[in-house]
C-alpha positions as CSV (number, residue, x, y, z in Angstrom):
1,X,19.4,-12.6,-11.6
2,X,16.7,-11.7,-14.1
3,X,14.9,-14.9,-13.3
4,X,14.8,-14.0,-9.6
5,X,12.6,-11.0,-10.3
6,X,10.5,-12.5,-13.2
7,X,6.9,-12.5,-12.1
8,X,5.6,-14.4,-15.1
9,X,2.7,-16.6,-14.0
10,X,1.9,-14.5,-11.0
11,X,-1.5,-12.7,-10.6
12,X,-1.4,-9.5,-8.6
13,X,-4.3,-7.6,-7.1
14,X,-3.3,-4.0,-6.2
15,X,-5.9,-2.5,-3.9
16,X,-5.7,1.3,-4.1
17,X,-4.2,0.9,-7.6
18,X,-6.2,3.9,-8.7
19,X,-3.9,6.2,-6.6
20,X,-0.5,7.6,-7.4
21,X,1.6,5.1,-5.3
22,X,-0.7,2.1,-5.9
23,X,-0.7,2.8,-9.6
24,X,3.1,3.0,-9.7
25,X,3.3,-0.4,-7.9
26,X,0.8,-1.9,-10.3
27,X,2.8,-0.8,-13.2
28,X,6.0,-2.2,-11.7
29,X,4.4,-5.6,-11.1
30,X,3.1,-5.7,-14.7
31,X,6.5,-4.7,-16.1
32,X,8.0,-7.7,-14.2
33,X,5.6,-10.0,-15.9
34,X,2.6,-10.4,-13.6
35,X,-1.0,-10.1,-14.7
36,X,-2.3,-7.2,-12.7
37,X,-5.8,-6.3,-11.5
38,X,-6.0,-2.6,-10.6
39,X,-8.7,-2.6,-7.8
40,X,-10.4,0.5,-6.6
41,X,-13.5,2.7,-6.7
42,X,-12.6,5.1,-9.5
43,X,-13.2,3.5,-12.9
44,X,-11.7,6.5,-14.6
45,X,-8.4,6.4,-12.8
46,X,-8.3,2.6,-12.8
47,X,-8.8,2.3,-16.5
48,X,-6.1,5.0,-17.1
49,X,-3.7,2.9,-15.1
50,X,-4.6,-0.2,-17.1
51,X,-4.0,1.7,-20.4
52,X,-0.5,2.7,-19.2
53,X,0.3,-0.9,-18.4
54,X,-1.0,-2.2,-21.7
55,X,0.8,0.5,-23.6
56,X,4.0,-0.7,-22.0
57,X,3.3,-4.3,-23.1
58,X,1.8,-5.6,-19.8
59,X,-1.4,-7.4,-19.0
60,X,-4.0,-5.7,-16.7
61,X,-7.6,-5.2,-15.9
62,X,-9.6,-2.8,-13.8
63,X,-11.9,-4.2,-11.1
64,X,-14.2,-1.9,-9.1
65,X,-14.5,-2.8,-5.4
66,X,-15.2,-1.2,-2.1
67,X,-12.5,-2.2,0.4
68,X,-14.9,-1.7,3.3
69,X,-17.2,-4.4,2.0
70,X,-16.3,-8.1,2.3
71,X,-19.0,-8.9,-0.2
72,X,-17.5,-6.4,-2.7
73,X,-14.0,-7.7,-2.2
74,X,-15.1,-11.3,-2.6
75,X,-16.9,-10.5,-5.9
76,X,-13.7,-8.7,-7.0
77,X,-11.5,-11.7,-6.1
78,X,-13.8,-14.0,-8.0
79,X,-13.9,-11.8,-11.1
80,X,-10.1,-11.6,-11.2
81,X,-9.8,-15.3,-10.8
82,X,-12.2,-15.9,-13.7
83,X,-10.1,-13.8,-16.0
84,X,-6.5,-14.2,-14.8
85,X,-6.5,-17.1,-12.3
86,X,-5.9,-17.2,-8.5
87,X,-4.4,-14.1,-7.0
88,X,-0.9,-14.9,-5.7
89,X,0.2,-11.3,-4.9
90,X,-1.9,-8.9,-2.9
91,X,-0.9,-5.3,-2.4
92,X,-3.0,-3.7,0.3
93,X,-2.6,-0.1,-0.8
94,X,-6.0,1.4,0.0
95,X,-6.2,3.8,2.9
96,X,-5.8,7.5,3.9
97,X,-6.5,10.1,6.5
98,X,-9.4,12.3,7.5
99,X,-9.5,15.7,9.1
100,X,-11.7,14.4,11.8
101,X,-8.9,12.1,13.0
102,X,-6.3,14.9,13.0
103,X,-5.3,17.3,15.9
104,X,-4.9,20.6,14.2
105,X,-2.5,23.4,15.5
106,X,-4.0,24.6,18.8
107,X,-6.3,21.6,18.9
108,X,-6.9,19.3,21.8
109,X,-6.5,15.5,21.7
110,X,-9.0,15.1,24.5
111,X,-11.8,16.5,22.2
112,X,-10.9,14.4,19.2
113,X,-14.2,12.8,18.1
114,X,-14.4,9.0,18.3
115,X,-16.2,8.9,14.9
116,X,-13.1,10.5,13.3
117,X,-10.8,8.1,15.1
118,X,-12.8,5.1,14.0
119,X,-13.1,6.4,10.4
120,X,-9.4,6.5,10.0
121,X,-8.9,3.1,11.5
122,X,-11.6,1.8,9.2
123,X,-9.7,3.2,6.2
124,X,-6.3,1.9,7.0
125,X,-6.7,-1.2,9.2
126,X,-10.1,-2.6,8.4
127,X,-10.6,-1.8,4.7
128,X,-7.0,-1.2,4.0
129,X,-5.6,-4.4,5.5
130,X,-7.9,-6.7,7.5
131,X,-10.8,-7.4,5.1
132,X,-8.8,-7.8,1.9
133,X,-6.3,-10.0,3.7
134,X,-9.2,-12.2,4.8
135,X,-10.8,-12.4,1.4
136,X,-7.7,-12.8,-0.8
137,X,-5.8,-14.7,1.8
138,X,-8.5,-17.4,1.8
139,X,-7.7,-18.3,-1.8
140,X,-3.9,-18.0,-1.3
141,X,-4.1,-20.4,1.7
142,X,-6.1,-22.8,-0.4
143,X,-3.5,-22.7,-3.1
144,X,-0.6,-23.0,-0.6
145,X,1.3,-19.9,-1.9
146,X,1.2,-16.2,-2.1
147,X,2.7,-12.9,-1.1
148,X,0.7,-10.2,0.8
149,X,2.3,-6.7,0.8
150,X,0.8,-4.3,3.2
151,X,1.4,-0.6,2.8
152,X,2.4,0.9,6.1
153,X,3.9,4.4,6.7
154,X,6.7,6.3,8.2
155,X,4.2,7.2,10.9
156,X,4.0,3.4,11.7
157,X,7.4,3.8,13.2
158,X,7.6,7.5,14.2
159,X,4.2,8.9,15.1
160,X,4.0,12.2,13.2
161,X,2.5,15.4,14.8
162,X,-1.2,16.1,14.2
163,X,-2.1,12.9,12.4
164,X,-2.7,10.8,15.5
165,X,-5.3,8.4,14.3
166,X,-3.4,7.8,11.0
167,X,-0.2,7.1,12.9
168,X,-1.9,4.7,15.3
169,X,-3.7,2.9,12.6
170,X,-0.6,2.5,10.5
171,X,1.3,1.2,13.5
172,X,-1.5,-1.4,13.8
173,X,-0.9,-2.4,10.2
174,X,2.6,-3.3,11.0
175,X,1.5,-5.4,14.0
176,X,-1.1,-7.2,11.9
177,X,1.6,-7.8,9.2
178,X,3.8,-9.6,11.7
179,X,0.9,-11.6,13.2
180,X,-0.2,-12.8,9.8
181,X,3.4,-13.6,8.8
182,X,3.8,-15.9,11.8
183,X,0.5,-17.6,11.3
184,X,0.6,-18.1,7.5
185,X,4.3,-18.9,7.0
186,X,3.7,-22.7,7.5
187,X,0.9,-22.5,4.9
188,X,3.1,-21.0,2.2
189,X,1.9,-17.4,2.3
190,X,4.4,-14.6,3.0
191,X,3.2,-11.3,4.6
192,X,5.4,-8.2,4.6
193,X,5.0,-4.4,4.6
194,X,6.5,-1.5,2.8
195,X,6.7,1.9,4.7
196,X,7.1,4.6,2.1
197,X,8.7,7.9,3.2
198,X,7.2,11.1,1.9
199,X,5.9,10.9,-1.7
200,X,3.6,13.7,-2.8
201,X,0.2,12.1,-3.7
202,X,-3.5,13.1,-3.7
203,X,-4.0,13.0,0.1
204,X,-0.9,14.8,1.2
205,X,0.1,17.1,-1.7
206,X,-1.4,20.3,-0.2
207,X,0.4,19.5,3.1
208,X,3.7,19.2,1.4
209,X,3.6,21.5,-1.6
210,X,2.2,25.0,-2.4
211,X,0.3,25.6,-5.6
212,X,3.5,26.9,-7.3
213,X,5.4,23.6,-6.4
214,X,7.5,25.1,-3.6
215,X,7.6,23.5,-0.2
216,X,5.1,24.3,2.5
217,X,6.5,25.0,6.0
218,X,5.7,21.3,6.9
219,X,7.2,20.1,3.6
220,X,10.4,22.0,4.2
221,X,10.7,20.6,7.7
222,X,10.3,17.0,6.3
223,X,12.8,17.5,3.5
224,X,15.2,19.1,6.0
225,X,14.9,15.9,8.1
226,X,15.5,13.7,5.1
227,X,19.2,13.0,4.3
228,X,18.5,12.7,0.6
229,X,17.0,16.2,0.8
230,X,13.9,15.5,-1.4
231,X,10.6,13.7,-1.6
232,X,10.4,10.3,-3.1
233,X,9.3,9.5,-6.7
234,X,6.6,6.8,-6.8
235,X,8.7,4.8,-9.2
236,X,11.2,4.3,-6.4
237,X,8.8,1.9,-4.8
238,X,9.1,-0.5,-7.8
239,X,12.1,-2.4,-6.6
240,X,10.7,-3.1,-3.1
241,X,7.3,-4.3,-4.3
242,X,8.7,-6.5,-7.1
243,X,11.2,-8.1,-4.7
244,X,8.6,-8.9,-2.1
245,X,6.2,-10.2,-4.7
246,X,8.8,-12.6,-6.1
247,X,8.7,-16.2,-4.6
248,X,12.3,-16.7,-5.8
249,X,13.9,-13.4,-4.8
250,X,12.1,-13.1,-1.5
251,X,11.1,-16.7,-0.8
252,X,12.5,-16.6,2.8
253,X,11.3,-13.1,3.6
254,X,8.3,-12.7,5.8
255,X,7.1,-10.5,8.7
256,X,9.4,-7.6,7.5
257,X,8.9,-3.9,7.1
258,X,10.8,-2.5,4.1
259,X,11.4,1.2,4.6
260,X,11.8,3.4,1.5
261,X,12.3,6.9,2.9
262,X,15.4,8.6,1.7
263,X,16.9,8.1,5.2
264,X,14.2,9.9,7.1
265,X,13.9,7.2,9.8
266,X,17.7,7.2,10.3
267,X,17.7,10.7,11.8
268,X,16.9,11.7,15.3
269,X,14.1,14.2,15.8
């Protein structure tokens, strides 16, 4: 069983690895034996993640890149290949939300600005999934192997109130995941998604938690709708990402969405 989840020989690029969830997944992949490139814009947070991996005995590097730039992503891919070899595991963890794409209480969807809508789609679908899948997928297809792991969301399945552009863009991530899985399976590349439940991180912490660590009204509503009655810990994504990355443990798994949500999606609204 240990061999099934051994990622020795794999090279993983974790886009958004400078964030809380991306960093946890980067650490998990390194702990399983992969050489990991932490890819993002913040050198400070990226190198901190690399230090944690190296302190635990893993192998990692930080690579700065702008997920919205094909040229920047291609340069990052080439730099990782020069140091570690061809990327065989891609985690598309970049993304987020913007206030301009959100309908606030008392707001009106009909006045939502197109620029705000487009900005959120650019974050999650274009830069978060489409462009890196093109750039890193090119080398995977040439090698005839690889695993792409897109990070979707609970709102991919159940559109959440207020965050309309985010929900729609994450639903599109799932659709693109299935499309790529179908097209790339004959060429040796698997494409799956992980939909995390509610994990406090930079972009949603103020929505879920007050400054004193107690739940906000929205946070309490979410926990009340979660059978496990709590938020997730980023480390609880480790098993899913290592499993999907492994060509032995998940070699016949493609086009799937793995939900890690404490049971949130099993409840009726």
